[in-house]
Every structure is written in structure tokens, then in C-alpha cells.
C-alpha positions as CSV (number, residue, x, y, z in Angstrom):
1,X,9.9,-30.3,1.1
2,X,10.5,-29.6,-2.6
3,X,6.8,-28.9,-3.1
4,X,6.8,-26.5,-0.1
5,X,9.9,-24.7,-1.4
6,X,8.1,-24.2,-4.8
7,X,5.3,-22.5,-2.9
8,X,7.8,-20.0,-1.6
9,X,8.0,-21.0,2.0
10,X,11.4,-20.3,3.6
11,X,13.4,-23.1,5.2
12,X,12.3,-22.3,8.7
13,X,8.6,-22.5,8.2
14,X,9.2,-25.6,5.9
15,X,11.0,-27.4,8.7
16,X,8.3,-26.5,11.2
17,X,5.5,-27.7,8.9
18,X,7.3,-31.0,8.1
19,X,7.9,-31.6,11.8
20,X,4.3,-31.1,12.5
21,X,3.3,-33.5,9.7
22,X,5.8,-36.1,11.1
23,X,4.1,-35.9,14.5
24,X,0.8,-36.8,13.0
25,X,2.3,-40.3,12.3
26,X,0.5,-40.5,9.0
27,X,1.9,-40.6,5.4
28,X,2.8,-37.1,4.1
29,X,0.5,-37.6,1.1
30,X,-2.5,-38.1,3.4
31,X,-1.6,-35.1,5.5
32,X,-1.2,-32.9,2.5
33,X,-4.6,-33.9,1.0
34,X,-6.6,-33.9,4.3
35,X,-9.2,-31.1,4.3
36,X,-11.5,-29.6,6.8
37,X,-15.2,-30.3,6.3
38,X,-16.9,-28.1,3.7
39,X,-17.7,-24.7,5.1
40,X,-15.5,-25.1,8.2
41,X,-12.5,-22.9,8.4
42,X,-9.4,-24.3,10.0
43,X,-8.5,-22.0,12.9
44,X,-5.2,-20.2,13.3
45,X,-3.0,-21.1,16.3
46,X,-3.6,-19.3,19.5
47,X,-2.0,-15.8,19.9
48,X,1.6,-15.9,20.9
49,X,3.6,-13.3,22.8
50,X,7.2,-13.2,21.5
51,X,10.2,-10.8,21.3
52,X,11.1,-10.5,17.6
53,X,13.1,-8.2,15.3
54,X,11.1,-6.7,12.5
55,X,12.6,-5.4,9.2
56,X,10.7,-3.0,7.0
57,X,12.1,-2.4,3.5
58,X,10.7,0.1,1.1
59,X,11.6,1.6,-2.3
60,X,12.2,5.3,-2.2
61,X,10.6,7.5,-4.9
62,X,8.4,4.6,-6.1
63,X,5.7,7.2,-7.2
64,X,8.2,8.6,-9.7
65,X,9.0,5.2,-11.0
66,X,5.2,4.6,-11.5
67,X,5.0,7.8,-13.6
68,X,8.0,7.2,-15.7
69,X,7.7,3.5,-16.5
70,X,5.2,1.5,-18.5
71,X,3.0,-0.6,-16.2
72,X,4.5,-3.9,-17.5
73,X,8.0,-2.6,-17.0
74,X,7.2,-1.4,-13.5
75,X,5.6,-4.8,-12.7
76,X,8.8,-6.6,-13.9
77,X,10.9,-4.3,-11.9
78,X,8.9,-4.7,-8.7
79,X,9.0,-8.5,-9.0
80,X,12.8,-8.3,-9.4
81,X,13.0,-6.2,-6.3
82,X,10.8,-8.5,-4.3
83,X,12.7,-11.6,-5.4
84,X,16.1,-10.0,-4.5
85,X,14.9,-9.0,-1.1
86,X,13.2,-12.4,-0.5
87,X,16.4,-14.2,-1.4
88,X,18.3,-12.2,1.2
89,X,15.7,-12.6,3.9
90,X,15.5,-16.4,3.4
91,X,19.3,-16.6,3.5
92,X,19.1,-15.3,7.0
93,X,16.2,-17.5,8.0
94,X,13.7,-14.6,8.2
95,X,10.0,-14.8,7.7
96,X,8.4,-12.6,5.1
97,X,5.2,-11.5,6.8
98,X,3.7,-9.2,4.2
99,X,4.3,-7.6,0.8
100,X,2.9,-4.1,0.9
101,X,3.2,-2.7,-2.7
102,X,6.9,-1.8,-2.8
103,X,7.3,-2.5,0.9
104,X,8.3,-5.8,2.6
105,X,7.8,-6.7,6.2
106,X,10.0,-9.5,7.6
107,X,10.1,-11.1,11.0
108,X,13.3,-12.5,12.6
109,X,12.8,-14.8,15.6
110,X,9.4,-16.1,14.5
111,X,8.0,-18.6,13.8
112,X,11.3,-20.2,14.8
113,X,13.0,-18.6,17.9
114,X,16.5,-17.2,17.1
115,X,18.9,-16.0,19.8
116,X,20.6,-13.9,17.1
117,X,17.5,-12.6,15.5
118,X,18.6,-9.0,15.7
119,X,22.0,-9.8,14.1
120,X,20.3,-11.7,11.3
121,X,17.9,-8.8,10.6
122,X,20.7,-6.2,10.5
123,X,22.9,-8.3,8.2
124,X,19.8,-8.9,6.0
125,X,19.1,-5.2,5.9
126,X,22.6,-4.4,4.8
127,X,22.6,-7.1,2.1
128,X,19.2,-5.9,0.8
129,X,20.7,-2.5,0.1
130,X,23.5,-4.1,-1.9
131,X,21.2,-6.5,-3.7
132,X,18.9,-3.7,-4.8
133,X,21.9,-1.7,-6.0
134,X,22.9,-4.6,-8.2
135,X,19.5,-4.9,-9.9
136,X,19.7,-3.8,-13.6
137,X,17.0,-1.4,-14.5
138,X,16.3,1.6,-16.7
139,X,15.7,3.6,-13.5
140,X,18.1,3.3,-10.5
141,X,16.4,1.7,-7.5
142,X,16.9,3.2,-4.0
143,X,15.9,1.3,-0.9
144,X,15.4,2.3,2.7
145,X,15.4,-0.2,5.6
146,X,14.2,0.2,9.2
147,X,14.7,-2.4,11.9
148,X,13.2,-2.6,15.4
149,X,13.2,-5.2,18.2
150,X,10.5,-5.6,20.7
151,X,7.7,-7.7,22.2
152,X,4.7,-8.4,20.0
153,X,1.7,-10.6,20.0
154,X,1.5,-12.8,16.9
155,X,-2.2,-13.3,16.3
156,X,-5.0,-13.7,13.7
157,X,-5.4,-10.4,11.8
158,X,-7.9,-11.6,9.2
159,X,-11.1,-11.9,11.2
160,X,-10.9,-15.7,11.3
161,X,-10.0,-16.0,7.6
162,X,-7.3,-18.7,7.6
163,X,-6.0,-17.5,4.2
164,X,-4.7,-14.3,5.8
165,X,-1.3,-14.8,7.5
166,X,-0.8,-14.2,11.2
167,X,0.5,-10.8,12.0
168,X,2.6,-9.1,14.7
169,X,0.5,-6.7,16.8
170,X,2.1,-4.0,19.0
171,X,4.3,-0.9,18.7
172,X,7.3,-2.8,17.4
173,X,6.2,-3.1,13.7
174,X,4.9,0.5,13.8
175,X,8.3,1.8,14.9
176,X,10.1,-0.3,12.3
177,X,8.0,1.3,9.6
178,X,8.6,4.8,10.9
179,X,12.3,4.1,11.1
180,X,12.3,3.1,7.4
181,X,10.8,6.4,6.4
182,X,13.5,8.1,8.5
183,X,16.4,6.3,6.7
184,X,18.5,8.0,4.1
185,X,18.4,6.4,0.6
186,X,20.3,3.1,0.5
187,X,20.8,2.9,4.2
188,X,19.7,0.9,7.2
189,X,18.6,2.5,10.5
190,X,17.8,0.6,13.7
191,X,16.3,1.4,17.0
192,X,18.2,1.7,20.3
193,X,16.6,-1.6,21.4
194,X,18.1,-3.4,18.3
195,X,21.4,-1.5,18.7
196,X,22.0,-2.9,22.2
197,X,21.9,-6.4,20.7
198,X,24.3,-5.8,17.8
199,X,26.5,-3.0,19.0
200,X,29.5,-5.3,19.2
201,X,29.0,-6.5,15.6
202,X,28.8,-3.5,13.4
203,X,29.6,0.2,13.1
204,X,27.0,2.7,14.3
205,X,26.3,6.3,13.7
206,X,24.3,7.8,16.5
207,X,21.4,9.8,15.1
208,X,20.1,10.6,18.6
209,X,16.5,10.5,19.8
210,X,14.0,11.0,17.0
211,X,10.3,11.9,17.2
212,X,8.3,9.4,15.2
213,X,4.8,9.9,14.0
214,X,2.3,8.1,16.2
215,X,5.0,7.2,18.8
216,X,4.6,9.0,22.2
217,X,8.3,9.0,23.3
218,X,11.3,9.8,21.1
219,X,13.1,6.7,19.8
220,X,16.9,6.5,19.9
221,X,18.0,5.8,16.3
222,X,21.3,4.6,14.8
223,X,22.6,4.3,11.3
224,X,24.3,1.0,10.7
């Protein structure tokens, strides 16, 4: 478990992996050193249909930061931002699916199912805003967070390359990304689907139906 933690795996995926190793009924050392035959790629699991909540976090005005800062200073700042966000996401048992430059995509409710996935995502989003505010830097950092809940298919997105993580396919991640772009600086916005799951837990400001690029129907949006 310690070795997996050093690799950066959150507690949920670590528990799932250790459980799978235990079911093999072989020593852990053997399981960790076992390899597929040379030239044979180990296949990803079958595609899985699941309702999850997706959080998309992104730094605002990152282009201005790139222009103003020395590349080494920018790299250090980006690492601090990613580490701060990752710590929050792991605290709420989320799964970081992808780092996209200054953007972070996280899944709640996968790979481990969570009845309160939407609540975890919203709390994580609010905490990410506070964590980024607390980062010390020559340039103030501003973050935007978008959250959406919906049905996705978790499948192989790397053309059979096992080194590329599984990804969520469907409209849900697309809407989450568009919601992030719609958010005001240092704020969290959520879709109506997510709002219905957390309405009793937090204050909402109704922003009404919003037209999102690439989305056919307007999406009801709330500021948390």
C-alpha cells in the first residue's frame, strides 16, 4: 500500500487494486513482479456504463501567467496548483482522470461507486477554490470549477495502449468542461442534474438555463 501511495494512487484505487491482488491468492511480491509476455499488451477491463459526477477545474488567465513568469517559476507554480487540487480530490475519495495543462478532470463515483458522489464533488470543488486562494505566488491564482452528473461509459480511450488511463465517454464530461468555462473566477458552478442531488446540502444561486457550446439543449446552471 505504501508503494502504491508513493506512485500517487488515491486510497480508493489502492484498495481496489490490493483487493484484486488478494483474490489472486499469491504473494504480493509475485503479483507485483508478474509481467505479460514480451510484446503482449495487457488489455483494459471491459467498458462499463456508470452514473458518475465529473469535476473540471481550470486556472483562469493562465496565458497571462505564462507570459509574465519565467518558465521554471511557472512550472513550480503549476505543480503547486496540481498538488493542492489533488490533495483535496483525494480527501473526498475522487479519482483524478487526467491533467490537461492547467486543467484537472476528476471522477466521483468511479472506480468505486459512491452514493454521495455528487456531494463529494461539490465539497471538493469548494475546497479547491479555497486551497488555490491559499497558494503563495508572485501572481495571484484564480480557479474556475464546473461539475456535472450523468451517465457515461468508462472505456479504453488509448487505442489499446494500456499505459493510457480509461476515460469517461459521453456528454457528461463535455458539459462539465463547458460549465467550468462559464464559472466566474474562484467559483463553482453545477448542472441542474447535480443540483437535484445536493440541493439540501448547500446554498444555490440559480443562473437559469444556459446555452453551452456543442450542447444541443440549454443546461440549467447553478452557482454553489
